N, C-alpha and C positions, 0 to 999 in steps of 0.2 A: 237165206239163213237168218236175217234179222226178223222176218215173221215167225220163223219156226222158233226161236230162241227168245222172241219177245222183247227184244232190245233196239235201241237206238243205233242206226249205222255209225255213228260217233264212237259209240261204247266198243262196237268191235274193231275199229281203227286205231282209237286213241286209247282205248281203256277207260274212258270216262263219257259222261254225257255232253261234254262241251259241243255246242253248234258249230257247223262247219264254218259259219263266218267269223264266229269268234276265233275259232283257230287259224283261219286265214289272216286275220288281223294280228294275231299273236306272231305268226311267222314273219308277217309284214314289217314288225318292228323288231326283227332279228332276234326274237326270244327274250328280249329286254323288258318288253311291256306288251299288254293287252290292247292298250287304246293309246291314240296320241297324246290325249292330257297326260297319262301315267308315263309316257315316253318323255314328253318335255319336263316332267317334274323330275325324272331320274337323270336325264342329260343336264338340268340346271344343278342338281345335287353333284354331279361329276365336276363341272365346272367349279362349283364352289371348293372343290378339294384340290383344284389344280393351283399352282404358283401363278403369279399374276403374269409372268412372261409366257408361260405354257397357254394359258387362258386368252392372252391377247393375239398369240400365234394362231390359235385355232380359229378364233373369230375372224382373225384377217383373212384366212384362208377361205371360210365359209363366204364371207362377204366379197371376195375378189370371183369366187363362183359364180354367185349371184348377179355381180355386176355385169358379168359377160352375158348373162341371159336375159337381164331386165335393166334397160338404159336409165330408168329412172328409180333404181332401187333404192339409192340414199334418201330420196325425197319421200318415198312410201314408207322407208323404214322409220324416218322422222315422225311421219304422222300417225303410223300404226302400230309400232312395237307396244307401247304401254298398253293400249286398247287390246291388242293381240293376247299380251301376257297375262292381263287381269280377266279375260274372257276364257281362255285355257284353265285359269286357276278356278273359276266357278264349275267349268266341265269336271274338272278333276274332283271338286268337292263332292258333285252331284255322283260321280262314278264310284268314289270311296263310300260314300253313304249307302249306295245301293248295294255294294259289296258286303258291307257291314250288316245291312240288314238280311242279305241272304245267308250268311254266317249264323244268325240268330234263329233262322228257321229250321 
């Protein structure tokens, strides 16, 4: 069908030219975001809108889950949290610039 209609398979399935890999990532992040940096940005925004008690409870739950999987979680969090945040922020900036450039074309 794609050859006859001369369209991308994504167009037939999803109604747009979005590549399969990008669609998979969008679904991977629960429809909230297309990429991990965008997901983190939206999660950070959500945390910023919570009252302090709710935010603390959520973070404590996440940390409890991670501690059960990784014995040295607290040590690594202390060493890597800020660097990870700034690295993700840089990746997000690049993604947003790329999206903006695509809009202008």
